[in-house]
C-alpha positions as MATLAB code, in Angstrom:
seq = 'MKPTEIYQHLKDIAAKIDIAVSEHNFRATGINARSGLCRVRGRQRFIMDKHLSVREKVDVLGDCLTDFSLDDIYIVPAVRKFLDRSRNT';
ca = [
     -61.935   20.334  -93.942;
     -58.144   20.672  -94.129;
     -55.915   18.140  -92.365;
     -54.512   20.879  -90.115;
     -58.039   21.754  -88.973;
     -58.891   18.103  -88.326;
     -55.664   17.699  -86.358;
     -56.520   20.688  -84.174;
     -60.026   19.329  -83.541;
     -58.568   15.943  -82.602;
     -56.182   17.601  -80.123;
     -59.133   19.510  -78.642;
     -61.110   16.262  -78.278;
     -58.135   14.622  -76.571;
     -57.935   17.530  -74.120;
     -61.640   17.140  -73.311;
     -61.049   13.536  -72.255;
     -57.973   14.569  -70.257;
     -55.291   13.396  -72.672;
     -52.461   15.863  -73.166;
     -51.031   15.843  -76.695;
     -47.451   16.963  -77.189;
     -45.033   16.790  -80.089;
     -41.416   15.777  -79.632;
     -38.357   15.245  -81.803;
     -37.867   11.480  -81.577;
     -34.827   11.630  -83.870;
     -32.886   13.608  -81.269;
     -33.278   10.854  -78.670;
     -31.492    8.208  -80.702;
     -34.129    5.722  -79.569;
     -36.426    3.990  -82.032;
     -39.780    5.302  -80.787;
     -43.249    5.713  -82.281;
     -46.067    8.119  -81.563;
     -48.655    6.840  -79.144;
     -50.566    6.958  -75.896;
     -48.742    6.444  -72.616;
     -49.025    7.236  -68.930;
     -46.686    9.773  -67.341;
     -46.983   10.304  -63.592;
     -50.475    8.850  -63.606;
     -51.820   11.041  -66.425;
     -52.540    9.967  -69.976;
     -50.408   11.616  -72.639;
     -50.234   11.209  -76.360;
     -46.695   11.831  -77.513;
     -46.465   12.629  -81.224;
     -43.392   12.533  -83.453;
     -43.164   16.105  -84.697;
     -41.585   14.930  -87.963;
     -44.726   13.133  -89.134;
     -46.779   14.796  -91.852;
     -50.049   16.399  -90.746;
     -52.002   13.618  -92.453;
     -49.997   10.982  -90.536;
     -50.576   12.867  -87.279;
     -54.314   12.924  -87.997;
     -54.348    9.184  -88.680;
     -52.325    8.236  -85.596;
     -54.234   10.471  -83.175;
     -57.567    9.530  -84.768;
     -56.805    5.829  -84.314;
     -56.026    6.436  -80.659;
     -59.216    8.397  -80.002;
     -61.442    5.690  -81.491;
     -60.591    3.544  -78.457;
     -62.432    5.973  -76.174;
     -66.131    6.689  -75.698;
     -66.748   10.081  -77.288;
     -70.551    9.989  -77.297;
     -70.925   12.710  -74.658;
     -68.568   15.143  -76.406;
     -69.638   17.523  -79.141;
     -67.539   16.839  -82.222;
     -67.782   18.764  -85.471;
     -69.666   16.548  -87.963;
     -66.748   16.268  -90.416;
     -64.430   15.123  -87.613;
     -67.049   12.721  -86.235;
     -67.335   11.189  -89.729;
     -63.521   10.882  -89.910;
     -63.435    9.112  -86.521;
     -66.261    6.773  -87.542;
     -64.329    5.809  -90.684;
     -61.164    5.267  -88.617;
     -63.083    3.024  -86.239;
     -64.353    0.874  -89.091;
     -60.967    0.258  -90.751;
];
């Protein structure tokens, strides 16, 4: 599976557990910021640096999602295997 496909699946999984994923230009803010999970007005959001490579986006979002229980959500087997590997590293 291509990294772009995995990334899309990860964003879909995040949406299923009520985490909005958005990409922003951190360079334009002039603030040293990193991609990650935060709370905005009581809702969970994952804010991603749009300048990261797709592989980096997959790794960062995958790491975040391993902190949540995903047992009740259908996940494509290749993506489930990726998340299991991320959880074990």
